[in-house]
C-alpha positions as CSV (number, residue, x, y, z in Angstrom):
1,X,0.0,0.0,0.0
2,X,2.2,2.8,-1.3
3,X,0.4,6.1,-1.0
4,X,1.0,8.5,-3.8
5,X,1.2,12.3,-3.7
6,X,4.0,14.8,-3.1
7,X,6.2,14.9,-0.1
8,X,4.8,18.3,0.8
9,X,1.3,16.9,1.0
10,X,2.5,14.0,3.0
11,X,4.2,16.1,5.6
12,X,1.1,18.3,5.8
13,X,-1.1,15.3,6.5
14,X,1.4,14.1,9.1
15,X,1.4,17.6,10.7
16,X,-2.3,17.2,11.3
17,X,-1.6,14.2,13.5
18,X,1.5,15.5,15.3
19,X,0.6,19.2,15.6
20,X,1.3,22.2,13.4
21,X,5.0,23.1,13.1
22,X,6.1,19.7,14.3
23,X,7.1,18.3,10.9
24,X,10.0,19.5,8.8
25,X,9.4,18.5,5.2
26,X,13.2,17.9,4.7
27,X,12.8,14.8,6.9
28,X,11.0,13.1,4.0
29,X,12.7,11.9,0.9
30,X,11.2,10.0,-2.1
31,X,11.5,6.8,-0.1
32,X,8.2,5.1,-0.8
33,X,8.8,2.4,1.8
34,X,9.3,5.0,4.5
35,X,6.1,6.9,3.5
36,X,4.2,3.6,3.4
37,X,5.4,2.9,6.9
38,X,4.2,6.2,8.3
39,X,1.0,6.3,6.3
40,X,0.0,2.9,7.7
41,X,0.6,4.1,11.3
42,X,-1.3,7.4,10.6
43,X,-4.3,5.4,9.3
44,X,-4.3,3.5,12.6
45,X,-4.8,6.7,14.6
46,X,-7.4,7.8,12.1
47,X,-9.3,4.6,12.5
48,X,-9.1,4.8,16.3
49,X,-10.6,8.3,16.3
50,X,-13.2,7.2,13.7
51,X,-14.7,4.6,16.1
52,X,-14.4,6.8,19.2
53,X,-11.3,5.3,20.6
54,X,-8.5,7.2,22.3
55,X,-5.5,7.5,19.9
56,X,-3.3,8.6,22.7
57,X,-3.5,5.1,24.1
58,X,-1.3,4.0,21.2
59,X,2.4,4.5,21.0
60,X,3.4,8.1,20.2
61,X,4.7,8.6,16.7
62,X,8.2,9.8,17.9
63,X,8.6,6.8,20.1
64,X,7.4,4.5,17.3
65,X,10.0,5.9,15.0
66,X,12.8,5.0,17.5
67,X,11.3,1.6,18.1
68,X,11.3,0.9,14.4
69,X,14.9,1.8,14.2
70,X,15.8,-0.4,17.2
71,X,14.0,-3.4,15.6
72,X,16.0,-3.0,12.4
73,X,19.3,-2.5,14.2
74,X,18.6,-5.7,16.1
75,X,17.6,-7.6,13.0
76,X,14.8,-8.8,15.2
77,X,12.9,-11.8,13.9
78,X,11.0,-13.1,16.9
79,X,9.2,-10.5,19.1
80,X,6.6,-10.4,21.8
81,X,4.1,-7.7,22.7
82,X,2.2,-7.5,25.9
83,X,-0.8,-5.1,25.6
84,X,-2.0,-4.7,22.0
85,X,-5.0,-2.4,22.1
86,X,-5.9,-1.8,18.4
87,X,-2.5,-3.0,17.2
88,X,-0.7,0.3,16.3
89,X,2.7,-0.7,17.8
90,X,2.1,-4.3,16.5
91,X,1.8,-2.9,13.0
92,X,5.0,-0.9,13.6
93,X,6.8,-4.0,14.6
94,X,5.6,-6.0,11.6
95,X,6.6,-3.3,9.2
96,X,10.1,-3.0,10.7
97,X,11.0,-6.7,10.7
98,X,11.8,-9.2,7.9
99,X,9.2,-11.1,5.9
100,X,9.7,-14.3,7.9
101,X,9.6,-12.6,11.3
102,X,7.0,-13.5,13.9
103,X,5.3,-11.3,16.6
104,X,3.5,-12.9,19.5
105,X,0.8,-10.5,20.6
106,X,-1.0,-11.0,23.9
107,X,-4.0,-9.0,25.0
108,X,-7.3,-10.0,26.7
109,X,-9.3,-7.8,24.3
110,X,-9.7,-9.3,20.9
111,X,-12.4,-6.9,20.0
112,X,-10.1,-3.9,20.2
113,X,-7.4,-5.7,18.1
114,X,-9.9,-6.5,15.4
115,X,-10.6,-2.8,15.0
116,X,-7.1,-2.3,13.6
117,X,-6.8,-5.7,11.9
118,X,-8.0,-4.4,8.5
119,X,-5.1,-2.0,8.3
120,X,-2.7,-4.7,9.3
121,X,-4.2,-6.9,6.5
122,X,-3.9,-4.1,3.9
123,X,-0.3,-3.5,4.9
124,X,0.4,-7.2,4.0
125,X,1.9,-8.2,7.3
126,X,-0.9,-10.2,9.0
127,X,1.1,-13.4,8.4
128,X,3.8,-12.1,10.9
129,X,1.4,-11.9,13.8
130,X,0.2,-14.5,16.2
131,X,-2.5,-12.9,18.4
132,X,-3.4,-14.6,21.6
133,X,-6.4,-13.5,23.6
134,X,-5.1,-13.9,27.1
135,X,-3.8,-12.1,30.2
136,X,-1.1,-14.7,30.8
137,X,2.3,-14.8,29.2
138,X,3.1,-17.9,27.1
139,X,5.2,-20.8,28.0
140,X,8.0,-20.3,25.5
141,X,11.7,-21.4,25.6
142,X,13.9,-19.1,27.6
143,X,16.0,-16.7,25.5
144,X,13.8,-17.2,22.4
145,X,12.8,-13.6,21.7
146,X,14.9,-10.8,20.3
147,X,12.6,-7.9,21.3
148,X,9.7,-7.3,23.7
149,X,7.3,-4.4,24.0
150,X,5.1,-3.8,27.0
151,X,2.2,-1.4,27.1
152,X,-0.2,-3.1,29.5
153,X,-1.4,-2.8,33.1
154,X,1.3,-0.7,34.8
155,X,0.8,-2.5,38.2
156,X,2.3,-5.6,36.6
157,X,5.3,-4.0,35.0
158,X,7.8,-5.5,37.5
159,X,6.2,-8.9,37.0
160,X,6.4,-8.6,33.2
161,X,10.0,-7.5,33.5
162,X,11.0,-10.6,35.5
163,X,9.2,-12.9,33.1
164,X,10.6,-11.2,30.0
165,X,14.2,-11.3,31.3
166,X,13.9,-15.1,30.9
167,X,12.1,-15.0,27.5
168,X,14.3,-12.4,25.8
169,X,17.8,-13.5,24.8
170,X,21.0,-11.9,26.2
171,X,21.6,-8.8,24.0
172,X,17.8,-8.5,23.3
173,X,15.7,-5.5,24.2
174,X,12.6,-5.0,26.4
175,X,10.8,-1.7,25.9
176,X,8.3,-0.4,28.4
177,X,5.9,2.4,27.5
178,X,4.4,5.2,29.6
179,X,7.3,5.3,32.1
180,X,7.1,9.1,32.5
181,X,3.3,8.9,33.2
182,X,2.4,12.3,31.9
183,X,5.4,13.8,33.5
184,X,4.1,13.1,37.0
185,X,7.0,10.9,37.9
186,X,8.9,14.1,38.9
187,X,6.0,15.6,40.8
188,X,5.5,15.3,44.6
189,X,2.8,12.8,45.3
190,X,0.4,15.4,46.7
191,X,0.4,17.2,43.4
192,X,-0.4,14.1,41.3
193,X,-4.0,14.0,40.0
194,X,-6.2,11.6,41.9
195,X,-7.0,9.5,38.8
196,X,-3.3,9.1,38.0
197,X,-2.0,8.4,41.5
198,X,-2.5,4.6,41.9
199,X,-0.7,3.9,38.6
200,X,1.9,6.7,39.5
201,X,3.0,4.6,42.5
202,X,3.5,1.5,40.3
203,X,5.5,3.5,37.7
204,X,7.7,5.0,40.4
205,X,8.3,1.6,42.0
206,X,9.1,0.1,38.6
207,X,11.5,3.0,37.6
208,X,13.4,2.7,40.9
209,X,13.7,-1.1,40.7
210,X,15.1,-1.3,37.2
211,X,17.5,1.6,37.8
212,X,19.5,-0.7,40.0
213,X,18.9,-4.0,38.1
214,X,22.3,-5.3,37.2
215,X,20.9,-7.7,34.6
216,X,20.0,-4.9,32.2
217,X,21.4,-1.7,30.7
218,X,18.7,0.9,30.6
219,X,17.8,4.2,28.8
220,X,14.7,6.2,29.5
221,X,13.9,8.1,26.3
222,X,11.7,11.2,26.8
223,X,9.6,10.4,23.7
224,X,5.8,10.2,23.8
225,X,4.9,9.4,27.4
226,X,8.4,8.0,28.1
227,X,9.8,4.7,26.9
228,X,12.3,2.7,29.0
229,X,14.6,0.6,26.9
230,X,16.2,-2.4,28.7
231,X,19.0,-4.3,27.1
232,X,19.5,-7.7,28.7
233,X,23.2,-8.3,29.6
234,X,22.9,-11.3,31.8
């Protein structure tokens, strides 16, 4: 699905999604593959909005661009995603990995996944995805995954971390979304909005725990709502 049109028009359409003034047209060449990649992801947010879903529950575009690059640098072929929603980041992964790659996607809400499924199908990458409707992580061989992405219930981030440290191979990456939690992680607890406070505590605990975890190298990238990248070293 290569979308035609000039690069100027493409950048203008992207600007609608990201905010006026956020897109420099010089970023876009005549690379049809790159435009196809971004157009597919833009269509996802458009579909979410069209059915009344919250597009901001998907991975932010700037974070997605970094994740796509990491997947390519890793030459990742076997990935796992915990928390799928409508499949925006899942599509990103499928578009950023080889034709014979496989993504194991786990989420208890198949209905939400099926909202985005037509776009995944049109992009020609459905064959790379194994969606499992479940809350439980699979029983897979240890060290069998190159890359993991987590955007699920924040209260279980530490549990997911421990399990994924066994499933992801040494040298592989585990990426956690929303680790800045709207910037509230730097606020005193009394100033955190009530509706954010319970999850705020979980994110604070998670951030503190992995900051001293000697089994991983970490980088917290201030993109989107914050993504923490963990590279397994032991």
